C-alpha positions in Angstrom: 114.6 89.3 111.7 117.4 87.7 113.6 120.6 89.9 113.7 124.0 89.7 115.2 124.0 91.9 118.3 127.0 93.9 117.0 127.2 97.6 116.2 125.3 97.2 112.9 122.6 95.0 114.4 122.1 97.2 117.4 121.7 100.2 115.1 118.3 98.7 114.5 117.4 99.4 118.2 117.8 103.1 117.5 115.5 102.7 114.4 113.0 101.0 116.7 113.1 103.7 119.3 112.9 106.5 116.7 110.2 104.9 114.6 112.4 105.1 111.6 111.4 103.3 108.4 114.0 100.7 107.3 114.1 99.0 103.9 114.3 95.2 103.8 115.4 93.3 100.7 115.0 89.5 100.1 116.8 88.4 96.9 117.3 85.1 95.2 119.4 84.7 92.0 119.6 81.8 89.7 121.5 80.8 86.5 121.9 83.3 83.7 119.4 83.6 80.9 121.0 85.3 77.9 122.6 88.3 79.7 120.7 88.5 82.9 120.3 85.9 85.7 116.9 84.6 86.8 116.0 86.6 89.9 113.3 87.2 92.4 113.5 90.4 94.6 111.2 91.7 97.3 111.8 95.2 98.6 109.7 96.3 101.6 109.5 99.4 103.8 109.5 98.2 107.5 109.1 99.8 110.9 110.3 97.7 113.8 107.6 97.0 116.4 109.5 94.9 119.0 112.9 93.6 120.0 113.2 90.2 121.5 115.7 88.8 124.0 119.4 88.4 123.3 120.4 84.8 122.6 123.3 82.6 121.6 122.7 81.4 118.0 125.5 78.8 117.2 128.1 80.9 119.1 126.9 84.3 117.8 125.3 86.7 120.2 122.0 87.7 118.5 118.8 89.6 118.9 115.5 89.4 117.0 113.5 92.3 115.7 109.9 92.1 114.7 108.4 94.6 112.3 105.5 95.4 110.0 105.4 96.6 106.4 104.5 100.3 106.1 103.8 102.7 103.3 106.7 105.0 102.6 105.6 108.4 101.2 109.0 109.2 99.6 109.2 105.8 97.9 105.4 105.9 97.2 104.9 102.2 98.0 105.3 99.7 100.8 106.4 96.6 98.8 107.8 96.0 95.4 108.4 92.6 93.8 110.5 92.0 90.8 110.8 88.7 88.9 113.2 88.0 86.0 112.5 84.9 84.0 111.9 83.6 80.5 108.1 84.1 80.5 106.5 86.8 78.3 104.9 89.7 80.2 
């Protein structure tokens, strides 16, 4: 994941060094159906495995972190996917 190399982005370096589990969310939202929007959400527990080199990304000083999905015992899963649409379950 490419992050700005600011205080928030560099906090992930501490997580990498400590082996801390981080939670990553990818979310897409569409138009509203009745009262809720169409949506697609992926939540994943991640441990960073590597940090890349610093780089200039369109004028933003950035750094890339590589990670792997892991099982989180407190959450009792490693990934959860939620889809909201008009199809019957």
